C-alpha beads as a LAMMPS data file, in Angstrom:
LAMMPS data file: protein, C-alpha beads

363 atoms
362 bonds

1 atom types
1 bond types

-500.0 500.0 xlo xhi
-500.0 500.0 ylo yhi
-500.0 500.0 zlo zhi

Masses

1 110.0

Atoms # bond

1 1 1 248.600 -161.354 19.223
2 1 1 249.822 -162.606 22.603
3 1 1 253.196 -161.317 23.557
4 1 1 256.169 -163.658 23.474
5 1 1 253.979 -166.771 23.363
6 1 1 255.084 -169.825 21.414
7 1 1 251.789 -169.731 19.399
8 1 1 252.211 -166.127 18.430
9 1 1 255.758 -166.783 17.205
10 1 1 254.657 -169.731 15.022
11 1 1 251.807 -167.611 13.539
12 1 1 254.156 -164.682 13.030
13 1 1 256.670 -166.886 11.166
14 1 1 253.927 -168.164 8.836
15 1 1 252.676 -164.640 8.026
16 1 1 256.316 -163.542 7.456
17 1 1 256.892 -166.334 4.849
18 1 1 253.611 -165.629 3.081
19 1 1 253.244 -161.853 3.224
20 1 1 256.619 -160.248 3.936
21 1 1 257.551 -157.426 1.558
22 1 1 261.003 -156.123 0.809
23 1 1 262.000 -152.905 2.654
24 1 1 262.544 -149.784 0.620
25 1 1 264.818 -147.273 2.264
26 1 1 263.750 -144.383 -0.076
27 1 1 261.829 -141.522 1.560
28 1 1 260.355 -140.497 -1.820
29 1 1 256.665 -141.403 -2.100
30 1 1 255.515 -139.229 -5.059
31 1 1 252.151 -137.547 -4.941
32 1 1 249.682 -140.049 -3.597
33 1 1 246.027 -139.411 -4.525
34 1 1 244.350 -142.361 -2.747
35 1 1 245.512 -142.833 0.892
36 1 1 244.387 -145.484 3.358
37 1 1 244.976 -144.989 7.079
38 1 1 244.440 -147.916 9.443
39 1 1 243.692 -146.873 12.923
40 1 1 241.307 -149.474 14.360
41 1 1 243.537 -149.841 17.420
42 1 1 243.491 -147.522 20.463
43 1 1 240.732 -145.456 21.957
44 1 1 238.730 -142.361 21.045
45 1 1 241.108 -139.915 22.681
46 1 1 244.126 -141.427 20.990
47 1 1 242.470 -141.110 17.592
48 1 1 241.329 -137.479 18.274
49 1 1 244.829 -136.467 19.391
50 1 1 246.061 -137.748 15.950
51 1 1 244.024 -135.433 13.811
52 1 1 247.199 -133.521 13.119
53 1 1 248.265 -136.439 10.891
54 1 1 245.110 -136.078 8.741
55 1 1 245.658 -132.349 8.553
56 1 1 249.251 -132.788 7.506
57 1 1 248.293 -135.162 4.744
58 1 1 245.646 -132.750 3.357
59 1 1 248.117 -129.794 3.610
60 1 1 250.889 -131.770 1.791
61 1 1 248.627 -133.413 -0.785
62 1 1 245.532 -131.125 -1.095
63 1 1 243.962 -133.343 -3.745
64 1 1 244.256 -136.662 -1.880
65 1 1 241.241 -138.738 -0.939
66 1 1 241.684 -140.349 2.575
67 1 1 239.933 -143.520 3.700
68 1 1 240.151 -144.091 7.411
69 1 1 239.655 -147.559 8.969
70 1 1 238.495 -147.341 12.541
71 1 1 236.915 -149.527 15.265
72 1 1 233.308 -149.297 16.505
73 1 1 234.764 -147.694 19.682
74 1 1 236.836 -144.854 18.258
75 1 1 234.541 -144.227 15.178
76 1 1 232.214 -141.610 16.844
77 1 1 235.127 -139.063 17.091
78 1 1 235.755 -139.058 13.348
79 1 1 232.196 -138.567 12.113
80 1 1 232.021 -135.573 9.754
81 1 1 235.733 -134.775 10.114
82 1 1 236.662 -132.537 7.226
83 1 1 240.000 -134.119 6.584
84 1 1 238.566 -137.624 6.087
85 1 1 236.741 -138.471 2.871
86 1 1 235.493 -141.841 3.950
87 1 1 235.260 -143.821 7.201
88 1 1 235.219 -147.612 7.249
89 1 1 234.405 -149.425 10.487
90 1 1 236.322 -152.659 11.055
91 1 1 234.353 -154.812 13.453
92 1 1 236.122 -158.063 14.489
93 1 1 232.854 -159.502 15.721
94 1 1 231.344 -159.311 12.242
95 1 1 234.095 -161.297 10.503
96 1 1 232.139 -164.498 10.912
97 1 1 229.691 -162.989 8.464
98 1 1 230.873 -163.862 4.834
99 1 1 228.974 -160.796 3.431
100 1 1 230.792 -158.551 5.831
101 1 1 234.099 -160.172 4.826
102 1 1 233.457 -159.552 1.141
103 1 1 232.379 -155.934 1.760
104 1 1 235.558 -155.218 3.782
105 1 1 237.790 -157.004 1.312
106 1 1 236.447 -154.861 -1.515
107 1 1 237.526 -151.744 0.375
108 1 1 241.043 -153.071 0.753
109 1 1 241.248 -154.018 -2.890
110 1 1 240.260 -150.693 -4.350
111 1 1 243.898 -149.742 -5.033
112 1 1 245.731 -147.181 -2.915
113 1 1 248.856 -145.121 -3.605
114 1 1 249.781 -145.040 0.107
115 1 1 248.738 -146.887 3.259
116 1 1 249.752 -145.719 6.743
117 1 1 249.459 -147.308 10.175
118 1 1 249.937 -144.558 12.808
119 1 1 251.293 -145.565 16.176
120 1 1 251.626 -143.574 19.459
121 1 1 250.683 -145.988 22.237
122 1 1 251.072 -149.576 21.080
123 1 1 251.664 -151.621 17.966
124 1 1 248.729 -153.509 16.583
125 1 1 249.304 -156.722 14.612
126 1 1 245.723 -156.514 13.280
127 1 1 246.247 -153.006 11.920
128 1 1 249.471 -154.040 10.368
129 1 1 247.974 -157.081 8.772
130 1 1 245.064 -155.007 7.317
131 1 1 247.557 -152.598 5.823
132 1 1 249.442 -155.495 4.167
133 1 1 246.298 -157.043 2.775
134 1 1 245.317 -153.687 1.190
135 1 1 246.169 -153.245 -2.422
136 1 1 248.654 -150.438 -2.022
137 1 1 251.760 -149.209 -3.849
138 1 1 253.425 -148.061 -0.619
139 1 1 252.882 -148.993 3.001
140 1 1 254.333 -146.978 5.930
141 1 1 254.439 -148.516 9.405
142 1 1 256.569 -148.684 12.590
143 1 1 259.877 -150.574 12.616
144 1 1 259.977 -150.216 16.326
145 1 1 258.370 -148.314 19.215
146 1 1 260.551 -146.860 21.926
147 1 1 263.263 -149.434 21.206
148 1 1 260.937 -152.410 21.073
149 1 1 260.980 -154.050 17.651
150 1 1 257.656 -154.387 15.692
151 1 1 257.501 -158.196 15.160
152 1 1 255.283 -157.623 12.021
153 1 1 257.356 -154.740 10.493
154 1 1 257.774 -157.022 7.420
155 1 1 254.280 -156.054 6.382
156 1 1 255.683 -152.590 5.409
157 1 1 258.042 -151.584 2.702
158 1 1 258.702 -148.217 4.346
159 1 1 259.593 -148.654 8.065
160 1 1 260.058 -145.906 10.657
161 1 1 261.665 -146.159 14.075
162 1 1 259.516 -144.292 16.604
163 1 1 261.286 -143.408 19.871
164 1 1 260.227 -140.765 22.305
165 1 1 262.359 -141.901 25.285
166 1 1 264.470 -138.789 24.994
167 1 1 261.336 -136.641 24.706
168 1 1 258.948 -138.118 27.338
169 1 1 256.818 -134.984 27.579
170 1 1 256.054 -134.546 23.858
171 1 1 252.395 -134.336 23.114
172 1 1 250.618 -137.153 21.303
173 1 1 249.364 -134.728 18.662
174 1 1 252.966 -134.132 17.686
175 1 1 254.047 -137.767 18.011
176 1 1 251.277 -138.766 15.613
177 1 1 253.241 -136.953 12.842
178 1 1 256.527 -138.850 13.373
179 1 1 255.405 -141.790 11.270
180 1 1 255.305 -139.590 8.217
181 1 1 257.738 -136.745 8.938
182 1 1 260.637 -138.747 7.219
183 1 1 258.621 -138.492 3.986
184 1 1 258.199 -134.670 4.151
185 1 1 254.700 -134.709 5.559
186 1 1 254.010 -132.317 8.401
187 1 1 251.995 -129.449 9.715
188 1 1 252.436 -126.524 12.053
189 1 1 248.934 -126.955 13.516
190 1 1 248.805 -129.705 16.078
191 1 1 245.260 -128.879 17.227
192 1 1 242.678 -131.657 17.111
193 1 1 239.436 -130.936 15.257
194 1 1 235.836 -132.171 15.134
195 1 1 233.505 -131.004 12.402
196 1 1 230.012 -130.261 13.356
197 1 1 227.128 -129.008 11.154
198 1 1 223.959 -127.044 11.483
199 1 1 222.076 -130.031 12.720
200 1 1 224.517 -130.521 15.617
201 1 1 224.294 -126.856 16.452
202 1 1 220.472 -127.122 16.434
203 1 1 220.651 -130.025 18.932
204 1 1 222.896 -127.906 21.235
205 1 1 220.659 -124.874 20.858
206 1 1 217.545 -126.926 21.576
207 1 1 219.163 -128.319 24.731
208 1 1 220.042 -124.912 25.962
209 1 1 216.519 -123.665 25.254
210 1 1 214.715 -126.589 26.846
211 1 1 216.817 -126.353 30.026
212 1 1 216.712 -122.550 30.240
213 1 1 220.481 -122.221 30.168
214 1 1 220.493 -118.816 28.567
215 1 1 219.518 -116.716 31.487
216 1 1 222.767 -116.357 33.355
217 1 1 226.154 -114.867 32.809
218 1 1 228.085 -118.177 32.278
219 1 1 227.397 -121.625 30.815
220 1 1 229.767 -124.235 32.304
221 1 1 229.947 -127.874 31.207
222 1 1 231.418 -130.728 33.159
223 1 1 232.276 -134.347 32.354
224 1 1 232.648 -136.299 35.656
225 1 1 233.000 -139.827 34.310
226 1 1 235.990 -141.680 32.812
227 1 1 236.490 -145.207 31.550
228 1 1 239.368 -145.699 33.902
229 1 1 238.589 -145.275 37.664
230 1 1 242.056 -143.811 38.479
231 1 1 241.194 -140.974 36.097
232 1 1 238.001 -139.925 37.954
233 1 1 238.179 -136.908 40.169
234 1 1 236.115 -137.286 43.391
235 1 1 232.376 -136.521 42.777
236 1 1 232.222 -134.785 46.197
237 1 1 234.928 -132.441 44.909
238 1 1 232.973 -131.754 41.730
239 1 1 229.965 -131.003 43.888
240 1 1 231.970 -128.676 46.110
241 1 1 233.417 -126.940 43.054
242 1 1 229.973 -126.396 41.540
243 1 1 228.724 -124.970 44.866
244 1 1 231.679 -122.511 45.035
245 1 1 231.195 -121.351 41.436
246 1 1 227.487 -120.991 41.941
247 1 1 228.063 -118.810 45.022
248 1 1 230.539 -116.575 43.161
249 1 1 229.003 -116.323 39.710
250 1 1 225.729 -116.320 37.850
251 1 1 226.121 -119.757 36.285
252 1 1 224.129 -122.479 34.503
253 1 1 225.640 -125.977 34.621
254 1 1 225.310 -129.063 32.454
255 1 1 226.990 -132.483 32.512
256 1 1 227.914 -134.580 29.452
257 1 1 228.044 -138.350 29.464
258 1 1 226.375 -141.655 28.559
259 1 1 224.490 -144.374 30.277
260 1 1 227.842 -145.674 31.549
261 1 1 228.119 -142.455 33.631
262 1 1 224.606 -142.464 35.156
263 1 1 225.806 -143.753 38.564
264 1 1 228.414 -140.995 38.806
265 1 1 225.889 -138.326 37.639
266 1 1 223.277 -139.482 40.141
267 1 1 225.852 -139.325 42.968
268 1 1 226.876 -135.776 41.827
269 1 1 223.276 -134.511 41.787
270 1 1 222.682 -136.075 45.187
271 1 1 225.589 -134.053 46.619
272 1 1 224.583 -130.678 45.310
273 1 1 221.463 -128.560 45.361
274 1 1 222.531 -126.629 42.258
275 1 1 220.436 -127.458 39.148
276 1 1 222.400 -129.424 36.584
277 1 1 221.106 -130.217 33.055
278 1 1 222.032 -133.508 31.515
279 1 1 223.385 -133.909 27.938
280 1 1 223.556 -137.723 27.695
281 1 1 224.012 -140.181 24.838
282 1 1 224.442 -137.542 22.228
283 1 1 226.606 -137.806 19.048
284 1 1 230.166 -136.583 19.456
285 1 1 229.716 -133.729 17.008
286 1 1 226.659 -132.479 18.958
287 1 1 228.658 -132.627 22.187
288 1 1 231.391 -130.513 20.523
289 1 1 228.729 -128.028 19.353
290 1 1 227.429 -127.639 22.852
291 1 1 230.830 -127.232 24.381
292 1 1 231.689 -124.553 21.787
293 1 1 228.711 -122.633 23.021
294 1 1 229.930 -122.773 26.605
295 1 1 232.091 -120.379 28.605
296 1 1 234.119 -123.113 30.395
297 1 1 234.404 -126.907 30.264
298 1 1 235.900 -128.967 33.141
299 1 1 236.737 -132.644 32.617
300 1 1 238.575 -135.670 33.814
301 1 1 241.298 -137.155 31.627
302 1 1 239.076 -139.105 29.220
303 1 1 237.713 -139.123 25.721
304 1 1 235.420 -136.137 26.111
305 1 1 238.330 -134.099 27.273
306 1 1 239.714 -134.491 23.707
307 1 1 236.324 -133.570 22.271
308 1 1 236.383 -130.346 24.316
309 1 1 239.975 -129.737 23.212
310 1 1 238.869 -129.372 19.612
311 1 1 236.810 -126.338 20.508
312 1 1 237.949 -122.762 21.319
313 1 1 236.147 -122.950 24.719
314 1 1 238.363 -122.417 27.822
315 1 1 238.989 -125.795 29.318
316 1 1 240.371 -127.281 32.573
317 1 1 241.547 -130.969 32.431
318 1 1 242.164 -132.802 35.661
319 1 1 244.922 -135.447 35.632
320 1 1 246.049 -138.235 37.819
321 1 1 248.173 -141.177 36.646
322 1 1 248.823 -140.129 33.035
323 1 1 251.184 -137.423 31.807
324 1 1 249.276 -134.304 30.869
325 1 1 252.170 -133.080 28.717
326 1 1 251.513 -136.061 26.517
327 1 1 247.686 -136.038 26.593
328 1 1 246.289 -132.621 27.575
329 1 1 244.576 -130.707 24.764
330 1 1 246.794 -127.966 23.296
331 1 1 245.923 -124.468 22.302
332 1 1 244.837 -121.161 23.770
333 1 1 242.667 -121.268 26.960
334 1 1 243.520 -124.947 27.503
335 1 1 244.641 -125.644 31.143
336 1 1 245.428 -128.802 32.976
337 1 1 246.234 -129.535 36.604
338 1 1 248.000 -132.523 38.125
339 1 1 249.494 -132.984 41.558
340 1 1 250.537 -136.601 41.598
341 1 1 249.511 -140.015 40.179
342 1 1 246.518 -139.825 42.559
343 1 1 243.951 -137.584 40.898
344 1 1 242.298 -136.746 44.255
345 1 1 245.477 -135.019 45.308
346 1 1 244.053 -132.149 43.209
347 1 1 242.112 -129.971 45.678
348 1 1 238.844 -128.191 44.941
349 1 1 240.587 -124.892 45.332
350 1 1 243.243 -125.853 42.822
351 1 1 240.611 -126.028 40.135
352 1 1 238.546 -123.214 41.517
353 1 1 241.443 -120.752 41.231
354 1 1 241.845 -121.501 37.533
355 1 1 238.043 -121.053 37.133
356 1 1 238.326 -117.619 38.731
357 1 1 241.086 -116.631 36.328
358 1 1 239.103 -117.803 33.224
359 1 1 235.730 -116.340 34.253
360 1 1 237.109 -113.035 35.432
361 1 1 238.995 -112.446 32.236
362 1 1 235.933 -110.952 30.534
363 1 1 235.072 -108.737 33.501

Bonds

1 1 1 2
2 1 2 3
3 1 3 4
4 1 4 5
5 1 5 6
6 1 6 7
7 1 7 8
8 1 8 9
9 1 9 10
10 1 10 11
11 1 11 12
12 1 12 13
13 1 13 14
14 1 14 15
15 1 15 16
16 1 16 17
17 1 17 18
18 1 18 19
19 1 19 20
20 1 20 21
21 1 21 22
22 1 22 23
23 1 23 24
24 1 24 25
25 1 25 26
26 1 26 27
27 1 27 28
28 1 28 29
29 1 29 30
30 1 30 31
31 1 31 32
32 1 32 33
33 1 33 34
34 1 34 35
35 1 35 36
36 1 36 37
37 1 37 38
38 1 38 39
39 1 39 40
40 1 40 41
41 1 41 42
42 1 42 43
43 1 43 44
44 1 44 45
45 1 45 46
46 1 46 47
47 1 47 48
48 1 48 49
49 1 49 50
50 1 50 51
51 1 51 52
52 1 52 53
53 1 53 54
54 1 54 55
55 1 55 56
56 1 56 57
57 1 57 58
58 1 58 59
59 1 59 60
60 1 60 61
61 1 61 62
62 1 62 63
63 1 63 64
64 1 64 65
65 1 65 66
66 1 66 67
67 1 67 68
68 1 68 69
69 1 69 70
70 1 70 71
71 1 71 72
72 1 72 73
73 1 73 74
74 1 74 75
75 1 75 76
76 1 76 77
77 1 77 78
78 1 78 79
79 1 79 80
80 1 80 81
81 1 81 82
82 1 82 83
83 1 83 84
84 1 84 85
85 1 85 86
86 1 86 87
87 1 87 88
88 1 88 89
89 1 89 90
90 1 90 91
91 1 91 92
92 1 92 93
93 1 93 94
94 1 94 95
95 1 95 96
96 1 96 97
97 1 97 98
98 1 98 99
99 1 99 100
100 1 100 101
101 1 101 102
102 1 102 103
103 1 103 104
104 1 104 105
105 1 105 106
106 1 106 107
107 1 107 108
108 1 108 109
109 1 109 110
110 1 110 111
111 1 111 112
112 1 112 113
113 1 113 114
114 1 114 115
115 1 115 116
116 1 116 117
117 1 117 118
118 1 118 119
119 1 119 120
120 1 120 121
121 1 121 122
122 1 122 123
123 1 123 124
124 1 124 125
125 1 125 126
126 1 126 127
127 1 127 128
128 1 128 129
129 1 129 130
130 1 130 131
131 1 131 132
132 1 132 133
133 1 133 134
134 1 134 135
135 1 135 136
136 1 136 137
137 1 137 138
138 1 138 139
139 1 139 140
140 1 140 141
141 1 141 142
142 1 142 143
143 1 143 144
144 1 144 145
145 1 145 146
146 1 146 147
147 1 147 148
148 1 148 149
149 1 149 150
150 1 150 151
151 1 151 152
152 1 152 153
153 1 153 154
154 1 154 155
155 1 155 156
156 1 156 157
157 1 157 158
158 1 158 159
159 1 159 160
160 1 160 161
161 1 161 162
162 1 162 163
163 1 163 164
164 1 164 165
165 1 165 166
166 1 166 167
167 1 167 168
168 1 168 169
169 1 169 170
170 1 170 171
171 1 171 172
172 1 172 173
173 1 173 174
174 1 174 175
175 1 175 176
176 1 176 177
177 1 177 178
178 1 178 179
179 1 179 180
180 1 180 181
181 1 181 182
182 1 182 183
183 1 183 184
184 1 184 185
185 1 185 186
186 1 186 187
187 1 187 188
188 1 188 189
189 1 189 190
190 1 190 191
191 1 191 192
192 1 192 193
193 1 193 194
194 1 194 195
195 1 195 196
196 1 196 197
197 1 197 198
198 1 198 199
199 1 199 200
200 1 200 201
201 1 201 202
202 1 202 203
203 1 203 204
204 1 204 205
205 1 205 206
206 1 206 207
207 1 207 208
208 1 208 209
209 1 209 210
210 1 210 211
211 1 211 212
212 1 212 213
213 1 213 214
214 1 214 215
215 1 215 216
216 1 216 217
217 1 217 218
218 1 218 219
219 1 219 220
220 1 220 221
221 1 221 222
222 1 222 223
223 1 223 224
224 1 224 225
225 1 225 226
226 1 226 227
227 1 227 228
228 1 228 229
229 1 229 230
230 1 230 231
231 1 231 232
232 1 232 233
233 1 233 234
234 1 234 235
235 1 235 236
236 1 236 237
237 1 237 238
238 1 238 239
239 1 239 240
240 1 240 241
241 1 241 242
242 1 242 243
243 1 243 244
244 1 244 245
245 1 245 246
246 1 246 247
247 1 247 248
248 1 248 249
249 1 249 250
250 1 250 251
251 1 251 252
252 1 252 253
253 1 253 254
254 1 254 255
255 1 255 256
256 1 256 257
257 1 257 258
258 1 258 259
259 1 259 260
260 1 260 261
261 1 261 262
262 1 262 263
263 1 263 264
264 1 264 265
265 1 265 266
266 1 266 267
267 1 267 268
268 1 268 269
269 1 269 270
270 1 270 271
271 1 271 272
272 1 272 273
273 1 273 274
274 1 274 275
275 1 275 276
276 1 276 277
277 1 277 278
278 1 278 279
279 1 279 280
280 1 280 281
281 1 281 282
282 1 282 283
283 1 283 284
284 1 284 285
285 1 285 286
286 1 286 287
287 1 287 288
288 1 288 289
289 1 289 290
290 1 290 291
291 1 291 292
292 1 292 293
293 1 293 294
294 1 294 295
295 1 295 296
296 1 296 297
297 1 297 298
298 1 298 299
299 1 299 300
300 1 300 301
301 1 301 302
302 1 302 303
303 1 303 304
304 1 304 305
305 1 305 306
306 1 306 307
307 1 307 308
308 1 308 309
309 1 309 310
310 1 310 311
311 1 311 312
312 1 312 313
313 1 313 314
314 1 314 315
315 1 315 316
316 1 316 317
317 1 317 318
318 1 318 319
319 1 319 320
320 1 320 321
321 1 321 322
322 1 322 323
323 1 323 324
324 1 324 325
325 1 325 326
326 1 326 327
327 1 327 328
328 1 328 329
329 1 329 330
330 1 330 331
331 1 331 332
332 1 332 333
333 1 333 334
334 1 334 335
335 1 335 336
336 1 336 337
337 1 337 338
338 1 338 339
339 1 339 340
340 1 340 341
341 1 341 342
342 1 342 343
343 1 343 344
344 1 344 345
345 1 345 346
346 1 346 347
347 1 347 348
348 1 348 349
349 1 349 350
350 1 350 351
351 1 351 352
352 1 352 353
353 1 353 354
354 1 354 355
355 1 355 356
356 1 356 357
357 1 357 358
358 1 358 359
359 1 359 360
360 1 360 361
361 1 361 362
362 1 362 363
């Protein structure tokens, strides 16, 4: 919904008259068995960073059944996630199809004990509306975000003020829990997680075998693309880093990505004589399986960074404009480097020195 526009205010007032619910100040929610989470807003990385919320719900209510509503864009990161019982993809483009409308409406009308709209980056009117339309006994959503009121907070009977202005460096994985902490729902494990199975492992193993990636001391993966250009470290620097690592160690390299990254990958290969295998257009769980088999993964600040963050593999994340304290993966062997808002202020040697520390640990 457009911000501060006359039209949006009119629409909002209509929805408020028709669908507003009375606020309930109680923080008691009982023992919900059927839970609906609406997270069709935000990107893959945002969703993966919020896995701590799903874990907290399962730890607090072990018998609960969780349905997660996502978008076609962030859906791949949740496939096979062990905390989610069912995933429903909400595709706005399909709403013109009456059969799709009926199918989605049936999901909303199944009857839930609890519906939650998590928020860490921005408030989504669409997600809030979906939560209101769901047949649910309790609906938890944001009352405000960093001091800015949620204009559709009236969709929720339990409203939570979210404000991190006094904690600007808190990680998103922890912020994701603040929507439910007032209700006694939390966890001590903020790590993200992607579940992969034997089929995903087989895809990774077949890739390693076909590209002869077993014959050297180390297997290093890289992700050189990023949806946002300011988040892309220079390809010539990646090429220089690969050359330095290849001269110092016995290494096999591979690059992850999709068709959207082909131009960057072609440029990278043009700037280095070191063989690089390509693992492109693969399912997210298979990417996680391959990274888990690696000795090091180096990435820009992008969605695949969060995928790598779910594994135990040592990882270096290169940052520019965004705050790594908010977005960098957390856990052992997870490193990030940032010099300024310009990602290319990070020098090749800055990254190389961390690589040396990681790769020499086992020697």
